[in-house]
N, C-alpha and C positions, 0 to 999 in steps of 0.2 A: 382251785384260790377262785371266789366269785368277786368280781369287784363292778361294783356297782357304779362307781365315782370313781373314774379314773384319775383325777385331777389332784384329789383327795389323798388317794391313796399314792400318788406318784411324790405329792408334795411331805408324804408323812415318809416316805421310804429314803429324800434325801435327806432329809434329817436325819435321821436313824442310820445311813447308810454304815457307817464308821462301825455300828455294832450288831449290826445284822452281819447272821453268818451265809455268805453269800451262797454257796452252795445246796443251804435246806432251803432260803428263801425262793429258792429255784428250782426247788428238787420236780417241781410239774414240767419244766421245761427239759432238765436233761434227762427223766426216766426215758431208757431204751434209745437214745440217741447216742449214734455213732461221731458223729464232729459239727462242730458248728465251726463255717468258715465263712471268712476271714478270722484268724485271732490277730488282739493288737501287737503281738510279734510280726506276724508273715508282712510280708515286704510291700505285698498290694492293699495294706490294711489301713483304713478310714482311720486310725488312730483312737477305735471303740471297737468295747467287746459289745455281743448281742444283750446282755444282760444292762451295760451300760445305755444302752438306747432304749430298755424297755423300763429303766429306772427314769430317765429323764425327760420322757418324752410328752410333750404335753398334748397328744391325741393318740386314739387308737392307733397303731401300728396294722398295715394290710398286709396280710399272708396267706401267698397265694400257693395255690395246691392246683396242679392240672392233671386233667385225669383226660386219657384219648378213650371215648369209647369202641376200639376196634374189638372188640367183644358185649357178648349181652351178658354175663353174670361176673361176680365181684366175689372175691375168696378172703379169706381172714387174714393172710396176706398181703394183698390192696387195704383191707381195713388200716393197717397199719398207720399210713402218714394223714387218713380220716382221722383217725382215734387225736392226731396231734395237733390237728387242726382246731378237734373241739377245745384240745385240752387251751390252745390259746381264745379262741372265744371266751372261755369260762375265764377266764384273767383280761377277760376288757377288748378284746381287741378282735379286729375284722377282717370276719374268714372270708376270701377270694376266692370262690372255686371256679375253675376255668375247665368248662366240657370243652374238649379238642375238637369240635365238630369239621376243623377245617384239616388241623392237622392231624386227623384220625382217616383223614383219606389218602396221606402220604404213609404213614404208620410210624412209629420209634423205632430205626435203625440197630437200634441199642442191644446188644447181645445175638443182634442175627448176624446167620451164616451167610445168608440172603435176601433177594429184596422180599418187601411183604407183599402181597396182592392188597392191589386198592379198592376200597371200601369203595362202595355209590352213596349217596348223599341219604338214601333211603335207608339203607343199614345202619350209617351211621345216627339218622335221627331215633331210628327205635332202637338204637343199643342205650344213647342218652338216655332215653327217657328211665328205660329199664336200671340205669348205673342212680340216676338220683333217685328211684323209691327205695333201691336198694341201701342207699348210706343218709335215707330218711333218721332212721333209729339212732343213728350216732352226731348229726349236727345239728345245733339249736336253730331251727330255720324260723324259729315265731319272735325273739326278740330282735326288737329293731336295729338296726345296724350291726348287728353282729353278723349279718349272712351276706354279701353275693352271688348268684350264680349267676356269670358271665360264659358266652360262646364267641371263640375266638375267632368265630365265622363273622363277627361285624365287624373286627380292623382288618384280620388279612386278606379278604376278599376286596376290599376296599384298595389292597396297593396298587401301583401302578408301577409301570415297571423302572420308572426313576427311583421309584423306592426301591425295589427288589433288588437293584443294582445297587444300590449305597447298601442295603445291608450284605449283600455280598462284598463288598471290597473291604469291610470290618473284619474278615479271615483269610488267609492264606491256605490255598490246599495243602500245605505240608501241615497247618496246624489242624486243621481238619482229619488228616488221616492219619495224627496223634489221638484221635478216638479212637478208644481199644477195639471195637469192632469193624470199621474201617480198617486199620492197618493190619488187625489179621486176614480181613479179606484181600487185602491190596496181596499181602503177601503170598494166597493162595492164590491169585489171579481168579477169585471169583469177581463176578461181575458190582460195582459202584456205579448206581446210577445217579446223574445230576440232580436230580429232584430229592435223593434221599441227602443231601448236602444241605436243599435248604432247610430240613429238619429242624437242626437245632437254632440255627436263627431265627427260625418262625415261634420256637417256643421260648427263646430267648425274648422276641419282639412282644410277647405278651407281657411280661414282666414292664416293658417301658408304655405298655398299653393300658395295664391297670396302675400302673405305680406302686411296685411292689415294693415293701421292707421287708421281706422274709421271703423264701421260697422254700416249699419242704419238698423232699423226694426220696426214694431209695440211692442206698449207695452206689447204685449204678446208674444214677444221673449227676453227679457232679459234674461232669464236662456241659452237659446242659443248663446248669443251673450258672455255672459260671461264664456260658458264653451270655445268658442273660444281664451275668454283673459287666460285662464288655459292651452292650447294648446300651445299657442302662447310661454307662457313662460318656458315651458318643455322644447319646441325645440330652445331655445334658442333666441328668438326674442322679440319686444319691445312690450309689451300686448296692443290691439289696444281699442282706446272708442266705448265705445257704446253710440248713437242717439238712444233714441225711441220719435216714434211718437204713436199721438192718432189713436185709432180704431175710424171709423166713422160712424157716424149716418146715418143709413137709410132713404127714402124717407116717412116712414110710423112715422118718430120724438120719437120713442121709441127703438128699436133692430138694432145692427149693421149691415153695409149693407151687404147683401146675395143675390146671386141669389135663395136661397134654402126659402130664406123670402119673393121673389118679391116684394123688400123695396129696387132696387138697378138701378143703371145709367150703361151700359153698355159701353166702349169707340168705340165700333163697331157701336150702335145703330144708328138708321138712325138721322139727324138732328133734325130733326121737334119733334122725341122721346125724346131727349134729353133734349130740350128745353122745352117742354109739363111737364115732371118728374121736371125738376129742380125750372120751374116758380111758383112750390107749395109747396117748401119747406116751412115748418112750421118757423116760423117767428124768434122763438126759435133756431135756428137751423144755422141761414142767415148768422151770425156770425163766426162761425166755418168755415161753408161751403166757404168763404170767404177767410177767415185767409188760408187752408189748400191748397186748388185749384185754388189759383191765385194769382196775383202779387200786386194786386189793394193796395192801402195804403186804410189802414182800417182808419182814419181820415176823407175820404173823400168821405165816400159811404152817399147816399141818406137818408135823414132821414127817408121817407119813407118806408112804408115795402116793399109795393105794388113796388113800385121802384127798390128796390134793390131784391125782386126778381125777376124782367125782367134784371135787369143788371148781377146778377148772371147765367143767364140761358141764354144770349147774350155770355157773357165772355168766360165760358164753351165750349160752342160752338165753337166758333171763334178760340179758342188754337187745337182744333182736326180736324177742318173742315172747318177752313176759316172764313173770314168775309162774305162772300157772299151768302154763306149756314146760315151763323148765323144772316144775315137778315133774307134771305126769310124763316129763322123759327120761327123769328120774328112776321112778316108778316101772314104768317100760323097763328100765336097762335091769331093775332089781329082781323084776319078775322072766327074766330070759328074754325080752323084746316081746312081748305079746301086747300083755292087757296096758292101752292105751296108746300100743304105738299105731303103726302106719298099717290102714286094713290089709288084708291080701287078698290078692285074685290069685284063682288058680287058673293056670293057663293050657288044663286039659277040655275048660270051657270052651277054648278057641276049637271050633268044629276041623278047620283047616288052614294050614301050610302053603305059601306064602300071605301072610296077613296086611292088610293095611292099617296102619295107624288111624282115622278117622273111625275106620270101623272098629278097630280094641278099644279106643275111648269110649264108644257106645254099649260093647259088651261089657268093660268094665262098671259102666252106670257113672262114669264121670262126665258124659254126656247123654244127655236123653237122645240123641239120635247121630247118624253119620253125620248127615248136614251140618246138627252142629259140632259135631267134633271140627269138621274140616272149615267150619269160623273162627273155632275157637284156637287152629293151629296156624290160621291164614291172622288172626289178632297178636299173634309172637303168645300166646296162652298159656302153650301146651311147652313140659317139659320130662324130660328123662336122664334122671340124676341128675336134676339139679340144669342140664344141658337146655335151651331152649330149640325147637324145633320147627320152624317154618314151611317144609316144604310138605303142601296137604299129600306130594302123593309119595310119600316114606313111608316104606314096605318092609317088614320083617320077614326073614324068609325059614324062623324058626326058635325052636321052644329057647332053645338054649342061651341063643343071644337074648332073653327077654330074662331070662330067669335070675331073680336077685334085685331087680331094677325096680326104681322106684318110677310109678307114671305119675304127672301133677297136673291138673286144671287151675289156672288160675292160684291164688294163696292159700285157698283152703282145703281143696279137693284133693288127696294121696290114695294110692295103692301100690302096695310094692305084688309084682308080679310072682309069681311060685309056681314049680311045677305041682 
């Protein structure tokens, strides 16, 4: 839904609201959504639904999505709330993308059985830039008023002890321990550090700072979003709505998509890699992938599962890499992954192991010299199977450690390492 004049759209819909099918009118809003809270029947409801607020607003709503750059790369699971943020942009609202450069230095304890490693400011800054590069194909960065990119260090680094004490006074220890991850750790007598208790409060304070109307997040973020509502109410603001999206199951068809489980599809991966992974998605997950990762009408998908797999692969690659790359990836898959796919480099060309990464970059032709390889590593421009490598002293012990993996420099230089 593209709305260029929000006011006329609002008036039109108010006049015709009784005759409009609410479900159809907000199909874009509810696609792939698990829960919108609060609902008008909830005890803490402000007696209106999100749909009503969308229909009656005389201004674009402010839609918040916070991303903590705790890693360098984003996979398709991370893209789901970003895509919903784009849907709100297309409906005429303002996307407020918060880069959690301050909160990332603590790390969200949600779902963690132990304390996260604290990142340095340099780690966070480097990761933040790669995040923005990877979400650029999804969001509208160009239309005035459609996007604000904010860094939460802007307000969190300015909090004095008095303000921090005020935030802490809004929650009890019992309420904090009700949070699933904390409760589990407390039960198992695993350490919970006091700075971790600050994380939900700081994320909630982000909603106060940007005056959010809606916050997007995965189903595991309901506690944090609810804290944002409480803090907005505490500071005299109208509480935001929470919109929860599902956690994407990975390519193995069993566990949630995760780089640590190697069942992910990275946004920065070579188009041929993306296509190859997506054309093998299990049949029982295809409907969810289409719903969450594309805008295609779900009632017009091919009946044949194989055709649906190939359509999914083509459509997702097209979104991030363009139609030409999608077509090349499709042709490469048809020809057994050779023509138009990632070029190969035989590890037989390595005279001896162990071998330094910088030297390997020179051998493969991805860099003109070992010195250039070192510079590219330091600049964060080198990846192995989509994982960024920043240690110039990285060494590989043998061929089996590298066989079948894709070495990448920048956005356009790739080589598959083979025996």
